[in-house]
C-alpha atoms as a printed R data frame, in Angstrom:
    type eleno elety resid chain resno       x        y       z
1   ATOM     1    CA   UNK     A     1  -8.111 -215.214  30.518
2   ATOM     2    CA   UNK     A     2  -6.772 -211.777  31.330
3   ATOM     3    CA   UNK     A     3  -6.270 -211.155  27.609
4   ATOM     4    CA   UNK     A     4  -9.915 -211.985  26.890
5   ATOM     5    CA   UNK     A     5 -11.118 -209.687  29.674
6   ATOM     6    CA   UNK     A     6  -8.979 -206.840  28.316
7   ATOM     7    CA   UNK     A     7 -10.407 -207.329  24.823
8   ATOM     8    CA   UNK     A     8 -13.989 -207.249  26.140
9   ATOM     9    CA   UNK     A     9 -13.307 -204.058  28.133
10  ATOM    10    CA   UNK     A    10 -11.721 -202.417  25.092
11  ATOM    11    CA   UNK     A    11 -14.673 -203.347  22.846
12  ATOM    12    CA   UNK     A    12 -17.185 -202.050  25.410
13  ATOM    13    CA   UNK     A    13 -15.332 -198.762  25.710
14  ATOM    14    CA   UNK     A    14 -15.157 -198.377  21.929
15  ATOM    15    CA   UNK     A    15 -18.893 -199.016  21.520
16  ATOM    16    CA   UNK     A    16 -19.635 -196.476  24.243
17  ATOM    17    CA   UNK     A    17 -17.508 -193.836  22.501
18  ATOM    18    CA   UNK     A    18 -19.219 -194.487  19.140
19  ATOM    19    CA   UNK     A    19 -22.703 -194.245  20.695
20  ATOM    20    CA   UNK     A    20 -21.836 -191.021  22.487
21  ATOM    21    CA   UNK     A    21 -20.399 -189.510  19.326
22  ATOM    22    CA   UNK     A    22 -23.471 -190.509  17.327
23  ATOM    23    CA   UNK     A    23 -25.783 -189.099  19.967
24  ATOM    24    CA   UNK     A    24 -23.802 -185.893  20.045
25  ATOM    25    CA   UNK     A    25 -23.883 -185.542  16.248
26  ATOM    26    CA   UNK     A    26 -27.610 -186.216  16.132
27  ATOM    27    CA   UNK     A    27 -28.234 -183.607  18.787
28  ATOM    28    CA   UNK     A    28 -26.136 -181.018  17.015
29  ATOM    29    CA   UNK     A    29 -27.821 -181.735  13.657
30  ATOM    30    CA   UNK     A    30 -31.318 -181.355  15.139
31  ATOM    31    CA   UNK     A    31 -30.368 -178.079  16.766
32  ATOM    32    CA   UNK     A    32 -28.916 -176.712  13.533
33  ATOM    33    CA   UNK     A    33 -32.038 -177.776  11.603
34  ATOM    34    CA   UNK     A    34 -34.309 -176.052  14.116
35  ATOM    35    CA   UNK     A    35 -32.295 -172.844  13.869
36  ATOM    36    CA   UNK     A    36 -32.365 -172.976  10.052
37  ATOM    37    CA   UNK     A    37 -36.125 -173.469  10.082
38  ATOM    38    CA   UNK     A    38 -36.618 -170.643  12.539
39  ATOM    39    CA   UNK     A    39 -34.469 -168.328  10.416
40  ATOM    40    CA   UNK     A    40 -36.300 -168.974   7.107
41  ATOM    41    CA   UNK     A    41 -37.208 -165.538   5.787
42  ATOM    42    CA   UNK     A    42 -39.098 -165.078   2.515
43  ATOM    43    CA   UNK     A    43 -38.383 -162.124   0.229
44  ATOM    44    CA   UNK     A    44 -41.667 -160.433  -0.726
45  ATOM    45    CA   UNK     A    45 -43.205 -157.215  -2.072
46  ATOM    46    CA   UNK     A    46 -46.011 -155.417  -0.254
47  ATOM    47    CA   UNK     A    47 -48.893 -153.140  -1.218
48  ATOM    48    CA   UNK     A    48 -50.652 -150.620   1.016
49  ATOM    49    CA   UNK     A    49 -54.425 -151.084   0.794
50  ATOM    50    CA   UNK     A    50 -56.340 -147.983  -0.242
51  ATOM    51    CA   UNK     A    51 -59.963 -147.020  -0.756
52  ATOM    52    CA   UNK     A    52 -61.093 -145.660  -4.095
53  ATOM    53    CA   UNK     A    53 -63.642 -145.936  -6.871
54  ATOM    54    CA   UNK     A    54 -63.903 -149.089  -8.957
55  ATOM    55    CA   UNK     A    55 -65.494 -148.590 -12.361
56  ATOM    56    CA   UNK     A    56 -66.994 -151.501 -14.240
57  ATOM    57    CA   UNK     A    57 -67.333 -150.964 -17.978
58  ATOM    58    CA   UNK     A    58 -68.269 -152.409 -21.342
59  ATOM    59    CA   UNK     A    59 -66.267 -151.906 -24.528
60  ATOM    60    CA   UNK     A    60 -67.753 -151.145 -27.939
61  ATOM    61    CA   UNK     A    61 -66.687 -149.924 -31.334
62  ATOM    62    CA   UNK     A    62 -68.604 -147.025 -32.863
63  ATOM    63    CA   UNK     A    63 -68.715 -144.592 -35.760
64  ATOM    64    CA   UNK     A    64 -68.583 -140.826 -35.524
65  ATOM    65    CA   UNK     A    65 -71.287 -139.015 -37.459
66  ATOM    66    CA   UNK     A    66 -73.083 -135.706 -37.415
67  ATOM    67    CA   UNK     A    67 -76.091 -135.311 -35.139
68  ATOM    68    CA   UNK     A    68 -77.810 -133.352 -37.931
69  ATOM    69    CA   UNK     A    69 -77.271 -134.861 -41.381
70  ATOM    70    CA   UNK     A    70 -79.711 -134.609 -44.291
71  ATOM    71    CA   UNK     A    71 -79.862 -135.782 -47.872
72  ATOM    72    CA   UNK     A    72 -80.487 -133.210 -50.599
73  ATOM    73    CA   UNK     A    73 -82.996 -134.098 -53.329
74  ATOM    74    CA   UNK     A    74 -83.814 -132.124 -56.508
75  ATOM    75    CA   UNK     A    75 -87.391 -131.027 -57.226
76  ATOM    76    CA   UNK     A    76 -87.441 -132.439 -60.749
77  ATOM    77    CA   UNK     A    77 -85.736 -134.947 -62.986
78  ATOM    78    CA   UNK     A    78 -83.021 -133.815 -65.336
79  ATOM    79    CA   UNK     A    79 -79.278 -133.539 -65.616
80  ATOM    80    CA   UNK     A    80 -76.900 -131.567 -63.420
81  ATOM    81    CA   UNK     A    81 -76.061 -128.442 -65.395
82  ATOM    82    CA   UNK     A    82 -74.123 -126.541 -62.720
83  ATOM    83    CA   UNK     A    83 -72.508 -127.293 -59.353
84  ATOM    84    CA   UNK     A    84 -71.950 -124.401 -56.970
85  ATOM    85    CA   UNK     A    85 -70.202 -126.150 -54.043
86  ATOM    86    CA   UNK     A    86 -67.512 -128.703 -53.282
87  ATOM    87    CA   UNK     A    87 -67.251 -131.336 -50.582
88  ATOM    88    CA   UNK     A    88 -66.131 -129.633 -47.388
89  ATOM    89    CA   UNK     A    89 -67.725 -126.281 -48.152
90  ATOM    90    CA   UNK     A    90 -69.901 -124.614 -45.541
91  ATOM    91    CA   UNK     A    91 -73.383 -123.675 -46.733
92  ATOM    92    CA   UNK     A    92 -76.326 -121.743 -45.333
93  ATOM    93    CA   UNK     A    93 -79.912 -122.888 -45.317
94  ATOM    94    CA   UNK     A    94 -81.604 -122.230 -48.710
95  ATOM    95    CA   UNK     A    95 -78.250 -121.602 -50.383
96  ATOM    96    CA   UNK     A    96 -78.206 -122.912 -53.987
97  ATOM    97    CA   UNK     A    97 -75.757 -125.787 -54.300
98  ATOM    98    CA   UNK     A    98 -76.562 -126.970 -57.846
99  ATOM    99    CA   UNK     A    99 -78.873 -126.569 -60.846
100 ATOM   100    CA   UNK     A   100 -80.856 -129.263 -62.637
101 ATOM   101    CA   UNK     A   101 -81.828 -128.811 -66.300
102 ATOM   102    CA   UNK     A   102 -85.056 -130.625 -67.184
103 ATOM   103    CA   UNK     A   103 -84.953 -129.614 -70.872
104 ATOM   104    CA   UNK     A   104 -85.686 -132.222 -73.556
105 ATOM   105    CA   UNK     A   105 -85.422 -132.097 -77.341
106 ATOM   106    CA   UNK     A   106 -87.995 -129.537 -78.504
107 ATOM   107    CA   UNK     A   107 -88.578 -128.367 -74.892
108 ATOM   108    CA   UNK     A   108 -86.528 -125.724 -73.178
109 ATOM   109    CA   UNK     A   109 -86.812 -125.134 -69.434
110 ATOM   110    CA   UNK     A   110 -85.011 -122.844 -67.081
111 ATOM   111    CA   UNK     A   111 -82.519 -124.619 -64.852
112 ATOM   112    CA   UNK     A   112 -84.062 -125.543 -61.523
113 ATOM   113    CA   UNK     A   113 -82.023 -124.606 -58.424
114 ATOM   114    CA   UNK     A   114 -81.320 -127.190 -55.721
115 ATOM   115    CA   UNK     A   115 -81.140 -125.562 -52.278
116 ATOM   116    CA   UNK     A   116 -79.568 -126.649 -49.003
117 ATOM   117    CA   UNK     A   117 -82.302 -127.671 -46.527
118 ATOM   118    CA   UNK     A   118 -80.101 -126.853 -43.499
119 ATOM   119    CA   UNK     A   119 -76.959 -124.932 -42.683
120 ATOM   120    CA   UNK     A   120 -73.850 -127.036 -42.335
121 ATOM   121    CA   UNK     A   121 -71.023 -128.540 -44.320
122 ATOM   122    CA   UNK     A   122 -71.222 -130.517 -47.566
123 ATOM   123    CA   UNK     A   123 -69.952 -133.980 -46.686
124 ATOM   124    CA   UNK     A   124 -70.928 -135.798 -49.886
125 ATOM   125    CA   UNK     A   125 -71.667 -134.774 -53.490
126 ATOM   126    CA   UNK     A   126 -71.440 -137.810 -55.827
127 ATOM   127    CA   UNK     A   127 -72.885 -136.405 -59.100
128 ATOM   128    CA   UNK     A   128 -70.808 -134.651 -61.715
129 ATOM   129    CA   UNK     A   129 -71.880 -132.283 -64.494
130 ATOM   130    CA   UNK     A   130 -74.262 -134.036 -66.864
131 ATOM   131    CA   UNK     A   131 -75.370 -136.683 -64.370
132 ATOM   132    CA   UNK     A   132 -79.051 -137.546 -64.749
133 ATOM   133    CA   UNK     A   133 -80.946 -137.218 -61.454
134 ATOM   134    CA   UNK     A   134 -84.513 -137.516 -60.204
135 ATOM   135    CA   UNK     A   135 -86.519 -136.402 -57.151
136 ATOM   136    CA   UNK     A   136 -85.771 -139.791 -55.559
137 ATOM   137    CA   UNK     A   137 -82.010 -139.438 -56.087
138 ATOM   138    CA   UNK     A   138 -79.938 -137.818 -53.321
139 ATOM   139    CA   UNK     A   139 -77.359 -135.586 -54.890
140 ATOM   140    CA   UNK     A   140 -75.620 -134.462 -51.670
141 ATOM   141    CA   UNK     A   141 -75.365 -134.771 -47.892
142 ATOM   142    CA   UNK     A   142 -75.136 -131.760 -45.617
143 ATOM   143    CA   UNK     A   143 -74.049 -132.194 -42.008
144 ATOM   144    CA   UNK     A   144 -73.673 -129.985 -38.991
145 ATOM   145    CA   UNK     A   145 -70.056 -130.989 -38.237
146 ATOM   146    CA   UNK     A   146 -69.943 -128.801 -35.135
147 ATOM   147    CA   UNK     A   147 -72.168 -131.300 -33.319
148 ATOM   148    CA   UNK     A   148 -70.987 -134.898 -33.625
149 ATOM   149    CA   UNK     A   149 -72.211 -138.157 -32.157
150 ATOM   150    CA   UNK     A   150 -70.864 -141.673 -31.738
151 ATOM   151    CA   UNK     A   151 -73.215 -144.525 -32.549
152 ATOM   152    CA   UNK     A   152 -72.655 -147.908 -30.892
153 ATOM   153    CA   UNK     A   153 -74.644 -151.125 -31.172
154 ATOM   154    CA   UNK     A   154 -75.188 -152.886 -27.851
155 ATOM   155    CA   UNK     A   155 -75.677 -156.666 -27.780
156 ATOM   156    CA   UNK     A   156 -78.974 -157.825 -26.269
157 ATOM   157    CA   UNK     A   157 -77.298 -159.381 -23.198
158 ATOM   158    CA   UNK     A   158 -75.949 -155.963 -22.166
159 ATOM   159    CA   UNK     A   159 -79.124 -153.939 -22.724
160 ATOM   160    CA   UNK     A   160 -80.038 -153.843 -19.024
161 ATOM   161    CA   UNK     A   161 -76.714 -152.156 -18.215
162 ATOM   162    CA   UNK     A   162 -77.140 -149.193 -20.590
163 ATOM   163    CA   UNK     A   163 -78.930 -145.953 -19.733
164 ATOM   164    CA   UNK     A   164 -78.851 -142.264 -20.568
165 ATOM   165    CA   UNK     A   165 -76.211 -139.993 -18.986
166 ATOM   166    CA   UNK     A   166 -73.713 -142.799 -18.460
167 ATOM   167    CA   UNK     A   167 -70.145 -141.645 -18.997
168 ATOM   168    CA   UNK     A   168 -67.517 -143.164 -21.259
169 ATOM   169    CA   UNK     A   169 -63.865 -142.872 -22.219
170 ATOM   170    CA   UNK     A   170 -63.309 -142.739 -25.988
171 ATOM   171    CA   UNK     A   171 -60.105 -143.263 -27.962
172 ATOM   172    CA   UNK     A   172 -59.242 -142.915 -31.650
173 ATOM   173    CA   UNK     A   173 -56.426 -144.453 -33.685
174 ATOM   174    CA   UNK     A   174 -55.557 -140.967 -34.955
175 ATOM   175    CA   UNK     A   175 -54.658 -139.845 -31.412
176 ATOM   176    CA   UNK     A   176 -52.980 -142.787 -29.622
177 ATOM   177    CA   UNK     A   177 -52.844 -142.431 -25.850
178 ATOM   178    CA   UNK     A   178 -55.445 -139.629 -25.773
179 ATOM   179    CA   UNK     A   179 -58.790 -140.219 -24.038
180 ATOM   180    CA   UNK     A   180 -61.884 -138.121 -24.687
181 ATOM   181    CA   UNK     A   181 -64.849 -137.935 -22.324
182 ATOM   182    CA   UNK     A   182 -68.291 -138.776 -23.655
183 ATOM   183    CA   UNK     A   183 -71.841 -139.141 -22.374
184 ATOM   184    CA   UNK     A   184 -74.819 -141.251 -23.502
185 ATOM   185    CA   UNK     A   185 -77.579 -138.906 -24.623
186 ATOM   186    CA   UNK     A   186 -79.926 -141.288 -26.437
187 ATOM   187    CA   UNK     A   187 -80.815 -144.973 -26.095
188 ATOM   188    CA   UNK     A   188 -83.054 -146.666 -28.639
189 ATOM   189    CA   UNK     A   189 -86.287 -148.058 -27.149
190 ATOM   190    CA   UNK     A   190 -86.217 -151.037 -29.515
191 ATOM   191    CA   UNK     A   191 -83.758 -153.660 -30.720
192 ATOM   192    CA   UNK     A   192 -82.880 -154.450 -34.299
193 ATOM   193    CA   UNK     A   193 -84.590 -157.775 -34.981
194 ATOM   194    CA   UNK     A   194 -81.920 -158.877 -37.457
195 ATOM   195    CA   UNK     A   195 -78.817 -158.228 -35.336
196 ATOM   196    CA   UNK     A   196 -80.463 -158.316 -31.867
197 ATOM   197    CA   UNK     A   197 -78.655 -155.128 -30.933
198 ATOM   198    CA   UNK     A   198 -79.775 -151.822 -29.482
199 ATOM   199    CA   UNK     A   199 -78.340 -148.520 -30.680
200 ATOM   200    CA   UNK     A   200 -76.994 -145.975 -28.236
201 ATOM   201    CA   UNK     A   201 -75.645 -142.526 -29.077
202 ATOM   202    CA   UNK     A   202 -72.921 -140.607 -27.246
203 ATOM   203    CA   UNK     A   203 -71.593 -137.065 -27.430
204 ATOM   204    CA   UNK     A   204 -68.004 -136.092 -26.758
205 ATOM   205    CA   UNK     A   205 -67.955 -133.469 -24.001
206 ATOM   206    CA   UNK     A   206 -66.549 -130.942 -24.427
207 ATOM   207    CA   UNK     A   207 -66.624 -130.946 -28.226
208 ATOM   208    CA   UNK     A   208 -63.178 -131.277 -29.798
209 ATOM   209    CA   UNK     A   209 -62.240 -130.112 -33.292
210 ATOM   210    CA   UNK     A   210 -59.787 -133.005 -33.667
211 ATOM   211    CA   UNK     A   211 -62.670 -135.468 -33.944
212 ATOM   212    CA   UNK     A   212 -64.011 -135.828 -37.472
213 ATOM   213    CA   UNK     A   213 -67.164 -137.356 -38.860
214 ATOM   214    CA   UNK     A   214 -66.459 -140.841 -40.189
215 ATOM   215    CA   UNK     A   215 -63.815 -141.724 -37.582
216 ATOM   216    CA   UNK     A   216 -63.886 -145.087 -35.813
217 ATOM   217    CA   UNK     A   217 -64.157 -144.789 -32.025
218 ATOM   218    CA   UNK     A   218 -63.277 -147.255 -29.274
219 ATOM   219    CA   UNK     A   219 -65.743 -146.692 -26.455
220 ATOM   220    CA   UNK     A   220 -65.288 -147.812 -22.842
221 ATOM   221    CA   UNK     A   221 -68.704 -147.252 -21.310
222 ATOM   222    CA   UNK     A   222 -68.856 -147.023 -17.503
223 ATOM   223    CA   UNK     A   223 -71.800 -149.140 -16.320
224 ATOM   224    CA   UNK     A   224 -71.220 -149.438 -12.548
225 ATOM   225    CA   UNK     A   225 -69.280 -147.299 -10.077
226 ATOM   226    CA   UNK     A   226 -68.428 -148.555  -6.591
227 ATOM   227    CA   UNK     A   227 -67.299 -145.633  -4.456
228 ATOM   228    CA   UNK     A   228 -64.874 -145.787  -1.521
229 ATOM   229    CA   UNK     A   229 -64.198 -149.463  -2.137
230 ATOM   230    CA   UNK     A   230 -61.204 -151.314  -0.690
231 ATOM   231    CA   UNK     A   231 -59.419 -152.372  -3.870
232 ATOM   232    CA   UNK     A   232 -56.330 -154.590  -4.186
233 ATOM   233    CA   UNK     A   233 -54.451 -156.294  -7.051
234 ATOM   234    CA   UNK     A   234 -56.227 -159.536  -7.873
235 ATOM   235    CA   UNK     A   235 -52.915 -161.435  -7.882
236 ATOM   236    CA   UNK     A   236 -52.541 -160.751  -4.147
237 ATOM   237    CA   UNK     A   237 -55.360 -163.183  -3.397
238 ATOM   238    CA   UNK     A   238 -54.385 -166.809  -2.715
239 ATOM   239    CA   UNK     A   239 -56.800 -169.703  -2.470
240 ATOM   240    CA   UNK     A   240 -56.564 -172.388   0.182
241 ATOM   241    CA   UNK     A   241 -59.247 -175.099   0.057
242 ATOM   242    CA   UNK     A   242 -60.989 -172.964  -2.605
243 ATOM   243    CA   UNK     A   243 -61.356 -170.047  -0.156
244 ATOM   244    CA   UNK     A   244 -59.763 -166.602  -0.753
245 ATOM   245    CA   UNK     A   245 -57.084 -165.268   1.601
246 ATOM   246    CA   UNK     A   246 -54.506 -162.488   1.668
247 ATOM   247    CA   UNK     A   247 -51.353 -162.176   3.751
248 ATOM   248    CA   UNK     A   248 -51.137 -159.017   5.847
249 ATOM   249    CA   UNK     A   249 -47.726 -157.778   7.002
250 ATOM   250    CA   UNK     A   250 -47.563 -157.019  10.702
251 ATOM   251    CA   UNK     A   251 -44.951 -154.272  10.250
252 ATOM   252    CA   UNK     A   252 -43.674 -152.810   6.971
253 ATOM   253    CA   UNK     A   253 -41.130 -150.537   8.643
254 ATOM   254    CA   UNK     A   254 -39.246 -153.182  10.606
255 ATOM   255    CA   UNK     A   255 -35.472 -153.367  10.754
256 ATOM   256    CA   UNK     A   256 -34.029 -154.413   7.386
257 ATOM   257    CA   UNK     A   257 -37.607 -154.803   6.135
258 ATOM   258    CA   UNK     A   258 -38.233 -157.786   8.403
259 ATOM   259    CA   UNK     A   259 -41.759 -158.645   9.436
260 ATOM   260    CA   UNK     A   260 -44.187 -161.502   9.953
261 ATOM   261    CA   UNK     A   261 -47.482 -162.091   8.206
262 ATOM   262    CA   UNK     A   262 -50.923 -163.281   9.167
263 ATOM   263    CA   UNK     A   263 -53.271 -165.052   6.787
264 ATOM   264    CA   UNK     A   264 -56.623 -163.241   6.581
265 ATOM   265    CA   UNK     A   265 -59.853 -164.566   5.067
266 ATOM   266    CA   UNK     A   266 -61.504 -162.058   2.707
267 ATOM   267    CA   UNK     A   267 -64.767 -161.666   0.802
268 ATOM   268    CA   UNK     A   268 -64.339 -160.750  -2.863
269 ATOM   269    CA   UNK     A   269 -66.521 -158.305  -4.770
270 ATOM   270    CA   UNK     A   270 -66.251 -156.881  -8.277
271 ATOM   271    CA   UNK     A   271 -63.089 -157.494 -10.333
272 ATOM   272    CA   UNK     A   272 -62.095 -155.031 -13.063
273 ATOM   273    CA   UNK     A   273 -58.773 -154.946 -14.942
274 ATOM   274    CA   UNK     A   274 -56.960 -157.183 -12.418
275 ATOM   275    CA   UNK     A   275 -58.158 -155.102  -9.462
276 ATOM   276    CA   UNK     A   276 -60.580 -156.703  -6.995
277 ATOM   277    CA   UNK     A   277 -62.946 -155.133  -4.496
278 ATOM   278    CA   UNK     A   278 -62.615 -156.615  -0.994
279 ATOM   279    CA   UNK     A   279 -65.938 -156.396   0.807
280 ATOM   280    CA   UNK     A   280 -64.790 -157.902   4.117
281 ATOM   281    CA   UNK     A   281 -61.489 -158.779   5.793
282 ATOM   282    CA   UNK     A   282 -59.294 -155.771   4.957
283 ATOM   283    CA   UNK     A   283 -59.241 -152.096   5.776
284 ATOM   284    CA   UNK     A   284 -57.507 -149.096   4.280
285 ATOM   285    CA   UNK     A   285 -53.878 -148.648   5.330
286 ATOM   286    CA   UNK     A   286 -53.044 -152.304   5.878
287 ATOM   287    CA   UNK     A   287 -50.070 -153.722   3.966
288 ATOM   288    CA   UNK     A   288 -50.628 -156.942   2.048
289 ATOM   289    CA   UNK     A   289 -48.141 -159.198   0.273
290 ATOM   290    CA   UNK     A   290 -48.470 -159.080  -3.510
291 ATOM   291    CA   UNK     A   291 -45.360 -160.983  -4.602
292 ATOM   292    CA   UNK     A   292 -44.091 -164.179  -3.002
293 ATOM   293    CA   UNK     A   293 -47.340 -164.806  -1.144
294 ATOM   294    CA   UNK     A   294 -48.051 -168.200  -2.722
295 ATOM   295    CA   UNK     A   295 -45.413 -169.947  -0.545
296 ATOM   296    CA   UNK     A   296 -46.333 -168.247   2.725
297 ATOM   297    CA   UNK     A   297 -48.309 -169.570   5.667
298 ATOM   298    CA   UNK     A   298 -49.768 -167.907   8.730
299 ATOM   299    CA   UNK     A   299 -46.918 -166.485  10.855
300 ATOM   300    CA   UNK     A   300 -44.213 -166.731   8.168
301 ATOM   301    CA   UNK     A   301 -41.230 -164.427   8.519
302 ATOM   302    CA   UNK     A   302 -40.676 -162.138   5.543
303 ATOM   303    CA   UNK     A   303 -38.319 -159.486   4.304
304 ATOM   304    CA   UNK     A   304 -40.180 -156.728   2.460
305 ATOM   305    CA   UNK     A   305 -38.172 -155.586  -0.552
306 ATOM   306    CA   UNK     A   306 -40.562 -152.901  -1.787
307 ATOM   307    CA   UNK     A   307 -43.857 -151.289  -0.851
308 ATOM   308    CA   UNK     A   308 -46.255 -149.896  -3.460
309 ATOM   309    CA   UNK     A   309 -49.624 -148.164  -3.405
310 ATOM   310    CA   UNK     A   310 -50.604 -144.514  -3.059
311 ATOM   311    CA   UNK     A   311 -50.553 -144.745   0.723
312 ATOM   312    CA   UNK     A   312 -47.020 -146.133   0.884
313 ATOM   313    CA   UNK     A   313 -43.718 -144.482   1.387
314 ATOM   314    CA   UNK     A   314 -41.459 -145.213  -1.551
315 ATOM   315    CA   UNK     A   315 -39.195 -148.090  -0.589
316 ATOM   316    CA   UNK     A   316 -36.512 -148.968  -3.123
317 ATOM   317    CA   UNK     A   317 -35.985 -152.449  -4.461
318 ATOM   318    CA   UNK     A   318 -33.770 -154.341  -2.043
319 ATOM   319    CA   UNK     A   319 -31.063 -156.878  -2.704
320 ATOM   320    CA   UNK     A   320 -30.375 -160.150  -1.034
């Protein structure tokens, strides 16, 4: 009897010890988990919001040609008996560039001079000595190479966005990395019925001797300019329930780069080259998260590794 009572007391004591130990372990585990969750800090990069101009543009390809270019026609039919110029030569108005001999067997005529109708440079002269020509045959082209233009064809859907005096940035394969400024000086009032395009002409300003007639130009035509816009990298925007948000850092100069973030609803405007105008929700000088923001939530703790943007102080890349 006493032995049975002792066994029951021993078993009860053992169960009590196990339950206490389990309760203690569970309590310690929960406390550790809470601390770990509270100490979760996300490594991120920030960007200081700034106001600036956002330029929307259209891109076209165009050909460089002379503003003043004329064909030269002889006054009578005959064969070229003399050529006085070469391609590339500069000529004056009324200067003789060739002679045409209209003589036939049994008929002798004096050679008829062909004169330049304008001053400029000879850019084409296909005939050679002895070539038969007529008044309907152009024997040369003379261009004013000091005044060049770029012709672009604008698709019908973009016609409403083109007007005179718009500015453009122009590049050429011959000068990689160099941009030239240009301006629209003429817009055709009609569209080509075959191609459904409208022609626009631009001038490079100021004129540059490096640009030659016949070059191919890549034109970035500025169609809309939004001034003093709040502009941020488009990748900084996250979407929750199909609505746009950004995460704003509460303090970018905290100890060891530590801060917290708040999730802010924004209204998007124009997007150009991965930069988006923010119409509402942000103001200049605020710091937003641009890397690591996809895993954040309102109130998340972060460690800011770097800060970019013109309004930022350079902050080197940190290490974990």
